[in-house]
BAKE-135221 format. One record per residue: x, y, z of N, C-alpha, C, O, CB in turn. Coordinates in steps of 0.02 Angstrom, whole numbers, plus 50000, padded with zeros to 5 digits. Glycine has a CB too. Layout:
residues N
XYZXYZXYZXYZXYZ/...
//
This chain:
residues 357
549585610256236550105605256244550325602756175549895601656132549865599456289/550985601856165551245599356102551125591856098551325588156144551995601056094/550805589556044550675582456035551005579755972550965573755959549925581156031/551345584055934551675581755872551965587655836551955593355860551185578055828/552235586355775552535591655734552325590855662552325585355636553295591455740/552155596455631551975596655560552615597155520552955602255522551485602555545/552775591855481553405591655445553425596655387553955599255370553535584655419/552855598055359552825602555301552935609755324553345613355294552155601955265/552585611855375552625618755398553175619855450553365625555464551975620955427/553435614355478553945614955529553695617855593554075621055630554505619255503/553055616855609552745619755669552505614155715552385608555694552155624355650/552455615955778552185611355827551445610255815551085614855794552315613855898/551215604255829550505602755827550265602655900550485598555939550345595855791/549815607255917549595608055986548865605955994548475606255947549705615156009/548705603956055548015602056070547835604856138548225604456186547935594356069/547235607756143547015610856206546535606156242546125602756210546665617656192/546585605956308546145601856350545825606356403546155610756431546545596056384/545185605456415544825609156467544725604656527544435599256521544145611956440/544955606956584544885603156647544485607256697544635613156708545585601356676/543985604156726543575607656777543755604956846543765598956858542815606656762/543885609656891544065607756959544535612856989544645618256961544385600856961/544815611257047545275616057079545965615457050546085611357005545295614957154/546435619457075547105619857047547485613257056547865611257012547495625457080/547375609857113547725603557126547505598257076547915594557048547585601157198/546835597957064546575593157016546815594656946546985590156908545815592957019/546825601156929547035603156862547765601256850547935599056795546945610756853/548195602156901548905600356893548985592856886549405590456847549305602956952/548595589056924548625581756919548415579456850548715575056820548185578556973/547875582556826547625580656760548105582656705548175579056656546945583956747/548455588356713548945590556664549515585556658549745584156603549225597456683/549745582956714550285578156713550075571656678550455568556642550525576656784/549455569656691549195563656659549155564456583549315559956545548505561856687/548935570456561548875571756489549555572056456549645569656400548495578356477/550035575056491550715575356463550995568356455551325566756405551175579556509/550865564156505551125557256501550795553356444551115549356411551005553656568/550145554656434549775550956382549885553656312549925549856264549045550956398/549925560256305549915563356239550525567656222550655569156164549305567356231/550885569756273551415574656261552005571656223552145565656228551655577456326/552355575956185552945573956149553395579956142553155585556133552755570956079/554045578856146554515584356136554825583756067554845578356038555065584256190/555075589356042555385589355976555985584555974556095581155924555605596455957/556365584356028556945579956030556735572656025557025568755987557355581156094/556225570756066555985563856063555745562055993555895556655967555415562756112/555375566655963555065565255898555595564755843555555560255801554565570755881/556065569255843556535569755787557085564455789557385562855738556855576555787/557225561755850557815557355855557635549955859558075545755865558215559255915/556985548255854556795541255857557155537255803557465532155817556035540455850/557105539655741557435536255686558165538155679558565534155655557075537655623/558335544155700559025546455690559525542255729560105541755710559095553755711/559295539055783559745534855822559885528155787560355524655805559455533555891/559475526555737559565520155701560145520655652560335526055629558925518255664/560425514855636560895514555580560475513655516559895511855519561415508855588/560785514955460560435514055396560225506755388559685505355362560875516255337/560655502155409560485495055404559875493255446559445489455424561075490855426/559825496055507559245494755549558615497655519558075494655523559365497755619/558675503555489558095506455456557865502155397557275501055387558255513655432/558345499755358558175495555300557815489255322557355486955288558805493855260/558035486355378557705480355403556985481955423556525478055408558085477455464/556875487555456556195489555475555765490855412555185489055409556205495855519/556075494155364555725495755302555495489455266554925489155244556185499855255/555935484555261555755478455224555225474455261554795471355230556375474155212/555245474455328554785470455368554115473955379553635470755403555085468855435/554065480255361553445483955372552895481455324553055478655272553555491555361/552265482455343551715480155299551625484755239551335490155246551055479655338/551855482655182551775486455120551275482855074551155476855082552455487355084/550985486455028550545483454978550945481354917550775483054860549975488254958/551485477754929551935475554876551685469154843551385464854876552635474554903/551805468654778551685462354743552255457454761552795459654779551645463554666/552125450954755552655446054770553305447354731553845446254758552415439054755/553245449654669553855450954629554265456654660554875456454657553665452754557/553925461554690554285467154722554655464654783555235466654795553805472854741/554335460354823554665457554882555285453654861555815454354892554175452954920/555225449554809555785445454786556365449854761556945448354774555555440654731/556195455254725556725459454697557045463854750557645465354746556445463854641/556665465954801556935470254853557365466554904557845469254930556365473654890/557195460154917557535456454971558295456354963558645458155010557275449354974/558575454254906559305454054900559625460954902560195461754926559515450554837/559275465954877559545472754878559595475354950560105478254970559115477654836/559075474154989559075476255060559635472655098559985475755137558385474855093/559705466155086560225462355120560915464955103561355465455146560175454955103/561015466555039561665469155018561815475855052562375476955075561685469954942/561325480255054561425486755085561545486255160561935489955189560815491255071/561195481555192561285480655265561995478255280562275480155332560775475555292/562285474155236562955471555247563505476455224564085475555241563045464955210/563305481455185563785486255159564025491055215563645492255262563475490355101/564635493655210564865498555260564385504355268564325507255322565555501255241/564025506155215563545511555220562985509855268562695514255300563245513155151/562825503355275562295501255320562455502555393561995502655434562155493955310/563095503455410563285504755480563265512155497563365514155555563975502055494/563125516255447563115523455458562475525355494561925523255475563165527255390/562535529355548561935531555584561575537055544561885541355512562115534155655/560915536755546560515541455506560625548655527560575553155486559785539755512/560785549855591560875556655615561465560055582561495566255580560965556655690/561945556155555562525559155523562575557255449563065558955415563175556955559/562065553855423562065551855352562005557955307561565562155318561505546855338/562425558355257562415564055210562425561555138562605555855126563015568755223/562225565855091562285563855020562985561955001563085557654958562055569554976/563485565055033564175563355018564335556055035564715552854999564645567855056/564055553555090564155546555108563885541955054564205537055035563815545055175/563295543555029562975539354978563345539854912563445534754878562235541254969/563565545854894563945546554831564595542654835564805539654786564095553954817/564915542654893565535538754902565395531254895565785527554865565855540254971/564825529054923564645521954918564505520054846564705514654822564035520354962/564155524354810564005523054740564645522554699564715518154657563545528554711/565105527054712565745526954677566125520454692566435517454648566185532954697/566095518254755566425512054775566115506054740566465501554718566395511154852/565455505954735565115500454701565305500254627565425494954598564345501154708/565315506154596565485506454525566205504254513566335500754464565385513554498/566655506254556567355504254549567435496754557567865493654525567785507954601/567005493754600567035486554612566725482554555566745476454555566685484854677/566445486054505566175482654447565425481554446565165477954403566505476154440/565065484554494564335483854494564035487054432564255492454411564025487054559/563555483754402563255486254340562795492154353562615493554410562855480654306/562625495654300562165501354306561495499254337561255502754382562045504554237/561185493654314560545491654346560625489954420560185491354460560265485554309/561195486954439561305485154509561365491354553561045491754605561935480854516/561765496154532561855502354570561205506154573561025508854626562415506754539/560845506454518560205509954516559705506754564559345510354599559925510054445/559685500054566559225496554611559375498154684558915499054724559255489054598/560005498354702560195500054771559985507154789559725508354843560955499154782/560095511654744559905518654756559145519354764558915522954808560145523054699/558775516054722558045516654725557765513854789557305516754818557725513254664/558025508154812557805505254876557995509754934557605510854980558095498254885/558605512454931558845516954983558395523154987558195525255042559575518954970/558245526054931557815532054929557115530454954556825534354991557785534954857/556855524754935556185522754958556155521755033555675523755066555965516354923/556675518655061556695517355133556705523855173556365524455224557305513155150/557095528755150557125535155187556475539055180556255542355227557715539355161/556175538855121555525542155112555005538955157554585542455187555305541855038/555025532355162554565528755206554675530855278554195531655316554655521155198/555305531555299555465533455368555175540355386554925541455441556215533555379/555205544955338554905551555349554155550955355553845554055400555095556455292/553855547055311553135546155313552895542855377552335544055400552915542155254/553315538555406553145535055468553365538955530553315536455586553465528155469/553605545055520553815549455575554425546655613554535548355671553245550455624/554815542455580555445540255610555995545355600556465545755639555655533455581/555925549155546556395554555532556015561055520555465561055492556835552855470/556315566555542555985573055531556085575355460555625578255430556255578255580/556675574155432556815576055363557205570355330557535566455363557215582755359/557155570055264557525565155226558235567855214558315572955181557175563555158/558745564455239559435566955231559675567055159560175570255143559915562755272/559325563555115559525563455044559055567455000559085566954939559545556255019/558625571455030558155575454992558525579954942558985583654961557715579755038/558325579654879558635583854827559265580954797559535583754750558795590454856/559495575254823560105572354795559965569054728559455565554720560405567154844/560395570154680560335566954615560625559954618561185558954641560695571154561/560245555054594560465548154597560935546254540561085550454497559865543654596/561165540154540561625537654487561245536754422560625537054422561955531054508/561595535654367561255534454302560795528354306560955523454340561765533554246/560235528754272559775523154269559885519154205560135521854156559035525554274/559715512754206559815508654145559425511454087558875513954095559615501354158/559705510954027559345512953968558745508353957558805502353966559805512853906/558175511153939557585506953927557695502453866558055504253820556945511253918/557365496653869557415492153812557065495053751556515497753757557125485253830/557385494653693557085497153632556475492953613556485486853621557605497153574/555965496353590555355492753572555465488753507555905490253467554765497753562/555055483553499555075479853436554745483953381554195486653390554725472853444/555075484353325554795488053268554235484053235554165478053247555345489753217/553855487453194553315484153158553585478753111553275473553103552905489353118/554165480053082554485475053038554655468753078554545463253054555125478053005/554925469653138555105463853180554485459953200554485453753199555485466153242/553955463553218553335460153238553055456053179552815450453189552805465253262/553075458853119552825455253060553245448953046552975443853026552835459752999/553895449453058554325443553047554155438053098554135432153080555065445453053/554035440053160553855435153211553175432053196553085426053204553855438353282/552705436253175552045433653156552095428753098551745423653097551585439453138/552515430253050552595425852992552855419053013552605413952988553075429052941/553335418853058553595412553082553055408653119552995402553110554205413753129/552665412153161552125408853198551595406053152551345400553162551805413753248/551415409853100550915407553053551155401553012550775396952999550715413253005/551795401552994552075395852957552055389553000551915384152975552805397352936/552205390253065552205384453109551505381453115551425375353118552465386453179/550995385853118550305383453121550125379853056549805374553058549815389453132/550325382653000550165379552935550485372652928550165367952905550395384152878/551105372052948551455365552943551115360452988550975354852966552205366252963/550975362253051550675357553098549975355553076549785349753082550655360553168/549595360453050548915358853027548935354152968548515349552964548545365353008/549405355052923549465350652865549645343552886549365338752859549985353352817/550115342852932550325336252955549755332752992549665326652983550935336853000/549375336453033548825333353069548265331353022547935326253032548555338153123/548165335352970547655333652920547835327152884547395323152868547575339352869/548485326252871548715320152837548695314052883548615308452860549415321052811/548755315252948548755309752997548335311853057548615313553109549475307853019/547675311753051547225314353103547315311053172547145313953223546515313453081/547575304953173547645301553237548305302953272548425300253326547585294253226/548725307053243549385308353273549335312853334549135318653329549845311653221/549505310153392549505314153453550065319353452550005324753480549575309653516/550615317553418551185322253415550995328553377551115334053401551795318853381/550685327753318550515333653279549915337453309549845343453298550365331653208/549505333853345548965337253381549255341853434549045347553442548485332053413/549745339153470550065343253522550445349053491550415354653518550545338953563/550795347953436551175353253404550725358553374550895364453373551635350353351/550145356553348549685361553320549405365953375549355372053366549115357953282/549215363053431548955367053487549485372053510549335377953521548745362453546/550095369653517550645374053539550775379653489550885385353508551285369953550/550755378053424550875383053372550315388253371550455394253362550935379653303/549695386053379549145390853380549185395353442549025401253438548465387153379/549395392453498549475396453559550015401853548549945407553571549655391953619/550555399953514551095404753501550855410453456551015416253469551695401253469/550485408753405550225413953360549745418553397549755424653389549875410753300/549315415553438548835419553477549205424153525548995429853536548355414953515/549745421653554550135425653601550415431853567550355437353594550715421453631/550705431053509551005436753474550465441853455550545447753467551375434453411/549915439453427549365443853407549085447653467549005453753464548815439853373/548945444053520548625447153578549095451953615548885457353636548395441753626/549735450053621550215454353655550335460753615550375466153643550875450653666/550395460053548550525465953506549925470553503549995476553494550725463653436/549325467753509548715471653505548555475053571548365480953573548135467253483/548615471353626548395473853691548925477553730548755482153768548155468153732/549555475753722550075478753763550055476253834550355479353879550015486253763/549715470653846549645467953914550315465253939550745463153900549115462453915/550395465254005550975462254036550955454654028550415451754020551025464254110/551525451454031551545444254021551165440654076550845435554064552265441754018/551195443254138550825440154192550075440954185549685436954212551045443154258/549855446054148549145446954134548915442354077548375439554079548995454254117/549345441754027549185437353971549125430053994548685426353971549715437953917/549555428054040549575421054062548915418754093548755412854088550135420054111/548545423254124547945421254160547305424054129546805425054164547995423354233/547325425454064546715427554030546245421454021546465415854012546875430653961/545605422954025545095417754014544695419553951544665425353931544625417054075/544395414453921543965415753864543395420453882543195424653841543675409153836/543145419853943542595424253965542795431453975542355435753984542325421654029/543445432953972543675439953978543565443953914543615450053915544405440153998/543415440453860543315443753796542575443453776542295438053768543755440553740/542275449353768541585449853744541585453853680541685459953680541115453053798/541475450353625541535453753560542265455553550542685451153544541085460053557/542395461953547543095464353540543355467653603543915470153604543145469253482/542955467653656543155471053719543465465953767543145461153788542535474453752/544095467053783544465462653828544515465953897544715471653903545175461153799/544325462153948544385464554017545005461354049545075455154050543745462854058/545435465454076546045463054110545975464754184545995470654202546695466154079/545895459654225545765460954296546185456754343546115457154404545045459654311/546635452554315547055448454358547755447854327547855449354268546735441454369/548225445654368548905444854343549295440054387549075438254442549255451554339/549865438054363550325433754401550915437854424551195441854387550555427654358/551115436754487551715439854513552105434454550551895432254603551555445954560/552675432454522553065426954550552645420654558552705417054607553365428954617/552225419454508551815413454507551185413854550550805409054552552215407754530/551085419454584550495420254628549945423854590550065429354564550675424054693/549355420854586548795423854551548475429154595548285427854651548285418554530/548405435154568548095440654606547835446054559547655444654502548595443654655/547825452054583547595457654543548135459854494548695457254496547385463554588/547985464654452548485467354406549015471154446548925472454505548165471954353/549555473054413550095476554448549855483054480550075484754535550665478054399/549405486554446549145492854473548525491754516548235496554542548985497654416/548315485354523547715483654561547075486654531546585487754566547785485854633/547105487954467546515490854432546305486254376546705483054343546675497854406/545645486154365545365482654307545335487454249545145493254257544665479754323/545515485054189545475489454131545145485654073545195479554068546175492154110/544825489354030544485486453972544755489853909544815496053907543705487253977/544905485953860545175488753799544885485053739544675479253744545945488353798/544875488453683544595485553621545145482653578545635486053562544205490953582/545065476353559545545472953516545365473953443544785475553426545585465553533/545845472953399545705472953328545275466953310545285461853345546365472853287/544895467553256544445462153236544825455653222544585450253239544055464253174/545415456153191545805450153176546005446453239545955440353242546435452053136/546225450153290546435447053353545835443853388545885438153411546755452253399/545275447453391544675444653424544435438353389544245433553421544115449953425/544435438453322544225432453284544705426653295544485420853298544185434153209/545345428153302545835422853314545715419453381545765413353387546555425653310/545565423453432545415420653498544805416053494544825410353518545285426353550/544275418553463543655414653457543775408253417543565402853437543115418853424/544125408853360544235403053317544675397753351544535391753346544555405153252/545195399953385545635395253419545265391253472545325385153475546225398953450/544885394853513544535391353568544005386653540543945380953562544215396553616/543615389153491543065385153464543315378853429543015373553435542655389353415/543875379353392544125373653354544345367953400544255362153383544705375753309/544635369753457544875364453503544305361653545544365356053571545425367053548/543765365453553543165362653584542865357353539542635352153562542645368253600/542865358653474542595353953425543025347653421542755342153413542545357253356/543675348453425544115342653419544045337953479544185331953474544845344853411/543845340853536543775336853596544455334653624544955335153589543345330853582/544475332253685543905332053731543725339053756544105343853748544055327453791/543135339553787542905346053810543375348953863543585345353908542185345453837/543525355353858543965358453909543615358653977543005359053981544165365553887/544015358354029543735358654097543715365854123543405367154174544145354154144/544055370254089544045377354108544135381554045544175378853990544605378954161/544165388154053544215392353994544845396653994544845402153966543605396853989/545385394154025546025397754021546225398353948546215393453911546585394154062/546415404353927546585405453857547245402153839547305398753788546615412953841/547745403153881548405400153870548485394453920548475395453981548985405453878/548555388453895548565382553937549065377353910549245377653851547865379453943/549285372653952549755367453928549435362653879549795359653839550025363653987/548775361753882548435356953837547735359353822547485363853856548415349853869/547415356453771546735358553754546225357453810545685360353808546505354853693/546385353353859545935352453915545895358753958545395359853992546165346553957/546415362753957546425369153992546285368554066545915372454095545925373953961/546595363354097546495362454169546775368254209546515369854263546815355854192/547305371254184547625376654221547935381554172547965380254112548165373954270/548165387154197548485392154155549235390654151549505386854191548365399254182/549565393654102550295392954097550625398354140550285402854164550525393554022/551275397754150551635402854187551845408654141551865407854080552245399854222/551995414254172552235419954133552895418354100553035420554044552305426154178/553315414554135553965412554106553865408154044554245408753996554385408754158/553365403854046553235399453989553045403653927553265402053872552675394454004/552655408753937552475413153881553095416853855553185417653794551935418253903/553525419053901554135422553880554575418053839554845420153787554515425153941/554655411853860555065407053823554775405653754555135405153705555145400453863/554115405053751553775403653687553905409453639554065408353580553015402653698/553825415553663553935421353620554665422053600554825423753543553705427753656/555115420553647555835421153632556035416253577556425417953533556255419953695/555765410153580555935405153529555695407453460556045406653410555615398353546/555105410353457554855413053393555305418653368555475418853309554125415553401/555485423153413555905428753393556575426653367556825429253317556005433453451/556885421753400557535419153378557455415953309557875417053265557815413953428/556915412053299556805408953234556695414053179556835412853121556205404253238/556425419953199556295425253150556905429653139556895434253098555715429553173/557455428353176558065432253168558015439053202558375443753182558215433253096/557585439753252557515446053288557985446153348558025441253386556775447153311/558345451653355558825452153410558475453553477558045457953481559335457753395/558655449753528558405450453596557635451053599557375456053624558715456553629/557285446153574556545446453575556275445753646556515441653685556255441053530/555785449753663555465449153729554755452053726554625456753688555885452653784/554325449253766553635451753769553615458953795553185462853774553205447253812/554065460653839554055467453867554235472653813553975478153813554545468053926/554675470753767554835475353712554235476153665554145481353635555445472753673/553825470953660553215471353621552735476253655552395480153621552875464353614/552705476053721552295480653760552535487953748552125492453741552325478953835/553185488853747553465495553732553255497853662553145503853651554225495553737/553195493153616552985494953548552285497753546552155502553509553025488853503/551835495053586551155497753590551165504853616550835509253589550705493353635/551555506053668551615512753697551905517653645551655523253638552045512653760/552425515453611552745519753562552275521853506552235527653487553355516253532/551895516953481551425518353426550905523553447550755528153410551075511853404/550625522753508550095527353531550385534253549550085539353532549735524353591/550955534253583551245540753603551475544653542551395550753540551845539653651/551765541253493551975544753432551375547853396551445552753359552335539953385/550785544953407550175547753377549845552953422549285555253407549685542253363/550185554853476549905559953521549385557253569549035561253600549615565353481/549335550653576548815547753619549125545153684549115539153698548445541953581/549385549753724549735547953785549245544853835549395539653865550075554053816/548675548053845548195545553894547905538753873547775534453915547625550553904/547815537853808547575531353784548095526053796547935520353815547385531753710/548735527753785549275523053798549305521353872549395515553890549945525953774/549235526353915549235525153987548685520454008548795515754047549175531754025/548075521553982547505517353999547595510253972547425505454007546865520453972/547855509653912547925503053881548445498853917548355492853926548105503653807/548995502053937549525498253970549405497454045549755493554078550175501753958/548925501154073548765500354144549245503954190549355501654246548755493254161/549525509554169549965513454211549575518354254549075521154231550485517254169/549795519454315549465524354359549625531554338549205536054346549665523154431/550225532554312550465539254297550675539554224551025535054200551055541254344/550475544754187550685545354117551435545454108551695543154056550385551654086/551805548054158552535548354152552845541354148553365540454118552835552254210/552515536454179552755529554174552725527054102553145523154080552335524954220/552225529454066552135527453996552635530953951552915527753905551435529053972/552755537353963553175541253917553915541053934554335541853889552945548353917/554095539953997554805540354017555265535753977555795537953956554865538654090/555075529353966555525525053927555635527253856556105525053823555255518053927/555205531753830555275533853761555715539953752555925541553697554585535253732/555855543453808556225549753803556935548853776557135552753732556255552953870/557335544053800558015543253772558005541853697558425544353660558385537553808/557515537853676557455536353604557335542653564557625543553511556895531253592/556895547053590556735553253554557335557953553557445561553505556135556653585/557715557853609558285562553614558825561053564559225565453547558575562353684/558855554853539559385553053493559185553953420559575552453375559595545853505/558585556453408558365557353339558745563053305558615564553246557605558753336/
//
């Protein structure tokens, strides 16, 4: 009896049942088994095909995925836009690559940016792949279709730019330390010195580790043993959880960075009052809580602007770590340090840059 279909081989999946008894009992049992387990190719193949693309997208978004909160937030408006688009009314049984290419052309003509069109295409492709995996569709109607252009990756920060940002951060620490030394009771300069040291630590640690901003935001002093830093948690839309890849990774920091972490934490313990926790980046020396990823981004951006660096961002600093290691032929080391599941994720953003050399 046919109980399913193998999508890869295009063959029926059959199952045999042994029934003991006379012919009447065997026929009765056969009907019961067909009712419980039987399936026809038409039933199987058209379950999803009867849906519109919009209905499929709604099912796709509501399904239980292992998505991070940031993925849910970024997918929601894209799914809603596609559901409201004329393409969303197209039934899957008649959906063709030509329909999607026409929709992409219409979006581009209407002024949609390259990142916007690319995001719609990627969600659309993911939804159809999910439908095949869930046996809602027998085949992906867009299989083999070439998508629209993807946004150019952000250029990494050069070593010269990083040094300029570091210089600005170090100058800010020196000024604040001098003012506090001249007026030890000043709460203003105490606050400014803590903030300046946090900014310097941020640049050093981000440039050394290549960690994501959400991972940097929730680092603890206890995550560093000697020069070995353990990264096992991250922020996604303000929600504390595992890293983006859900993997813990350990990496070795430079001696200067490790000493800076130790010195910063120890000096503020001595100044008092005693911290209540060991969050590395915190709003105050008490370290009651961690800062947000956005707060770290703003801190870095202000330093970059002060240093005269164009479009400063922590993510571009992360790209710089990948570039340095990949240029040295250390692709797997770059993959492990940045926490990517696939080496192609590490190298893909660097390909356009290499092609223009």
